[in-house]
MIROTI-690059 format. One line per 5 residues: their letters; for each residue x, y, z negated of C-alpha. Coordinates in pm, whole numbers, plus 50000, padded with zeros to 5 digits. Example, Ala and Ser with C-alpha at 12.3 -4.5 7.8 and 13.67 -1.06 7.14 Angstrom:
2
AS) 51230:49550:49220  51367:49894:49286
! end
This chain:
240
MADNI) 08833:86269:07942  08490:86395:07845  08214:86358:08102  08141:86726:08091  08493:86842:08191
TPVLD) 08605:86856:08547  08981:86888:08602  09106:87061:08906  09472:86975:09006  09711:87135:09247
SEGKL) 09903:86939:09520  10174:86849:09272  09921:86694:09022  09932:86990:08788  09617:87105:08613
VKEVI) 09522:87448:08744  09164:87484:08648  08901:87310:08436  08518:87346:08439  08326:87286:08116
SENTP) 07944:87275:08116  07778:87561:07948  07749:87563:07568  07984:87257:07533  08247:87294:07256
IEGTA) 08604:87193:07353  08737:87104:07000  08883:86753:06997  08903:86736:07386  09216:86582:07517
IKSTN) 09380:86688:07847  09622:86448:08021  09869:86565:08275  10083:86382:08537  10367:86624:08440
QDSGM) 10595:86406:08233  10837:86680:08100  10811:86720:07729  10788:87054:07558  10568:87209:07839
VLTSD) 10273:87424:07733  09949:87481:07917  09953:87851:08023  09677:88060:08187  09751:88167:08531
GENGA) 09538:88491:08492  09276:88356:08740  09068:88129:08533  09315:87846:08589  09623:87708:08410
SWQES) 09945:87536:08474  10220:87360:08267  10510:87591:08186  10823:87588:07985  10761:87654:07616
SGGVT) 10935:88000:07650  10632:88104:07853  10421:88090:07532  10375:88368:07274  10641:88634:07330
DHAEL) 10485:88941:07159  10602:88943:06791  10266:89092:06686  10080:88790:06815  10255:88543:06578
TNVTK) 10029:88393:06330  10079:88169:06022  10452:88205:06047  10644:88295:05733  10951:88519:05743
DQHHS) 11188:88227:05657  11035:88022:05949  11057:88304:06196  11409:88450:06105  11741:88287:06045
EDHAS) 11820:88279:05681  12185:88394:05713  12135:88767:05694  12369:88800:05389  12663:88626:05551
RHSED) 12599:88801:05897  12596:89149:05740  12883:89098:05495  13246:89195:05559  13386:89031:05873
GADEI) 13039:88875:05951  12885:88856:06283  12679:89164:06232  12885:89352:05972  12725:89680:05837
FIENL) 12932:89987:05837  12839:90278:05595  12904:90544:05854  12628:90391:06069  12368:90432:05795
GTGSV) 12348:90810:05855  12204:90770:06203  11911:91016:06240  12034:91251:05963  12064:91604:06080
VLNEI) 12185:91761:05756  12558:91823:05714  12730:91621:05444  12428:91395:05366  12521:91057:05228
AVSDG) 12331:90738:05142  12211:90751:04780  11988:90521:04581  11621:90601:04594  11565:90448:04250
TGGLT) 11360:90154:04380  11640:89933:04520  11672:90102:04847  11864:90390:04998  11776:90734:05122
MGLRY) 11988:91007:05287  12067:91308:05069  12321:91545:04940  12533:91474:04631  12536:91743:04364
ATSFI) 12758:91800:04048  12594:91945:03738  12738:92242:03556  12625:92532:03336  12638:92911:03314
TVFRT) 12656:93014:02961  12438:93310:02856  12455:93310:02480  12669:93105:02256  12660:93315:01941
AGVAF) 12516:93244:01600  12202:93403:01716  12073:93691:01925  11777:93894:01783  11613:94076:02071
PNNDS) 11456:94416:02002  11086:94402:01927  10863:94440:02229  11149:94510:02463  11267:94410:02814
GFCHL) 11591:94394:02981  11873:94165:03096  12098:93912:02938  12469:93941:03005  12596:93609:03150
GGGGA) 12910:93476:03004  12834:93396:02634  12890:93725:02457  12528:93766:02341  12486:94123:02479
ITSTE) 12175:94252:02649  12136:94558:02875  11863:94765:03050  12087:94794:03360  12067:94489:03573
AFAQL) 12390:94557:03771  12584:94518:03447  12456:94164:03393  12480:94009:03743  12714:93739:03850
KAINS) 12794:93621:04207  12670:93265:04285  12823:92994:04474  12618:92764:04705  12401:92580:04448
KIVSI) 12063:92528:04288  11972:92668:03944  11728:92417:03793  11666:92531:03440  11697:92789:03170
EGYCS) 11774:92604:02843  11823:92705:02479  11696:92716:02124  11451:92952:01969  11453:93009:01591
NGSGT) 11177:93271:01571  10926:93474:01760  10836:93465:02126  10947:93603:02456  10976:93532:02836
FTLRK) 11274:93456:03055  11282:93500:03424  11571:93397:03659  11639:93673:03924  11806:93645:04258
NGTDT) 11948:93958:04428  11745:94188:04198  11417:93998:04262  11210:93770:04040  11213:93394:04123
ALTGT) 10956:93134:04036  11185:92998:03761  11026:93176:03472  10858:93075:03132  10748:93180:02794
VNSVG) 10915:93057:02477  10683:93076:02178  10777:92795:01931  11079:92704:01719  11305:92446:01874
RFDIT) 11473:92366:02196  11322:92490:02522  11378:92395:02885  11229:92611:03159  11263:92401:03478
GEIDF) 11237:92468:03852  11470:92475:04150  11606:92798:04303  11858:92794:04592  12153:93029:04581
ADGDL) 12398:93092:04867  12757:93206:04822  12766:93567:04718  12388:93596:04601  12360:93775:04270
ISLAY) 12221:93588:03966  12064:93761:03665  11836:93665:03378  11560:93908:03269  11390:93892:02927
TSGVN) 11068:94025:02775  11068:94004:02399  10786:94002:02142  10838:94053:01774  11141:93893:01596
FTIYG) 11239:93700:01905  11568:93517:01810  11760:93288:02043  12060:93058:02012  12283:92899:02274
IQLKL) 12100:92978:02596  12235:92855:02927  12150:92815:03298  12184:92468:03445  12285:92436:03810
KSEVV) 12357:92184:04064  12637:92246:04329  12677:92039:04646  12981:91807:04637  13158:91785:04975
! end
């Protein structure tokens, strides 16, 4: 033992305290104990002393572990333990713990994990499916929903009752002119609106919630020679 270290032992020969002279490094210093049990660790007694304890008395706080890889720290049998009939089998009904939304299920988050969410089916409400609807120049009104290609200045004639769903886009094909479409809910404009001013397919996107019985309508404002083919509303309805 180094000359500058003074051991202090208890009545059983256990080291309880050591005194090191000031500014003396302790690297490389060996401490020998009369305790012959292997696997014991030198543990502070909280009062500037120490004693030999079972190894379980060492680091117990997970956050204090250092230089330990995940494979060293954890058993490497997670796959078998969590599989069917394993020691810690995972049940799908337990994955919803913490979810407070009715009918939520575990769905892919697109990155290899899971998130809780509702499952939706996609469908369409046909507005026009005719050879082409030429709107009056510089006009405004409402499109009849159902495919006939008619327009009206009276909104009540062009409304449909909704089911519990989300309307997420107004889609179609413009062959000429320009105009604006706006989705309406219970006679009021929604945020799902957009201007069509070029030839080709258009897709006005957003997400508007409708409850059972809400009224859906589609308003238009036309410029000159505004002509549309095959317009439809895309919606997502909850699958239960």
